[in-house]
C-alpha positions in Angstrom: -17.6 20.2 13.3 -20.2 17.9 12.0 -18.0 14.8 12.4 -17.3 15.9 16.0 -21.0 16.2 16.7 -21.6 12.8 15.2 -18.8 11.4 17.4 -20.5 12.9 20.5 -23.8 11.3 19.5 -22.0 8.0 19.1 -20.3 8.6 22.5 -23.7 9.1 24.1 -25.3 6.1 22.4 -22.5 3.5 22.6 -19.4 4.8 24.4 -17.2 1.7 23.8 -17.6 2.0 20.0 -16.9 5.7 20.2 -13.6 5.1 22.1 -12.6 2.4 19.6 -13.3 4.8 16.7 -11.2 7.4 18.5 -8.3 5.0 18.9 -8.5 3.6 15.3 -8.8 7.0 13.6 -5.0 7.7 13.4 -4.3 4.2 12.1 -6.9 4.5 9.4 -5.6 8.0 8.5 -2.0 6.5 8.1 -3.3 3.7 5.9 -5.2 6.0 3.6 -2.3 8.5 3.3 -0.5 6.7 0.3 -3.8 6.7 -1.7 -4.3 10.4 -1.1 -0.7 11.1 -2.3 -1.2 9.0 -5.4 -4.4 10.9 -6.0 -2.6 14.2 -5.8 0.0 12.9 -8.3 -2.6 11.6 -10.7 -4.4 14.9 -10.6 -1.2 16.7 -11.4 -0.5 14.5 -14.4 -4.0 15.2 -15.7 -3.6 18.9 -15.3 -0.3 18.8 -17.1 -1.9 16.8 -20.0 -4.8 19.3 -20.1 -2.3 22.2 -20.3 -0.4 20.5 -23.1 -3.6 19.9 -25.1 -4.9 23.4 -24.6 -1.6 25.1 -25.4 -2.3 25.6 -29.1 -5.6 27.3 -28.4 -4.0 29.6 -25.8 -1.2 30.5 -28.3 -3.8 31.3 -31.0 -5.6 33.7 -28.5 -8.5 31.6 -27.2 -9.8 32.3 -23.7 -8.5 29.9 -21.1 -12.0 29.5 -19.6 
């Protein structure tokens, strides 16, 4: 909602720039998609490593958090 309100302010102040931003948003979203997917994968790997490291403590009866 905040980004929409900021876009409306930009539309009021400088409408050509607002329309350009509106047209370029899908392209920028597509360009950043691979980086977000890589981030999800890296986060999964770190969670797996954390689970492997914490496994002995969980087996011995430690609290998970």
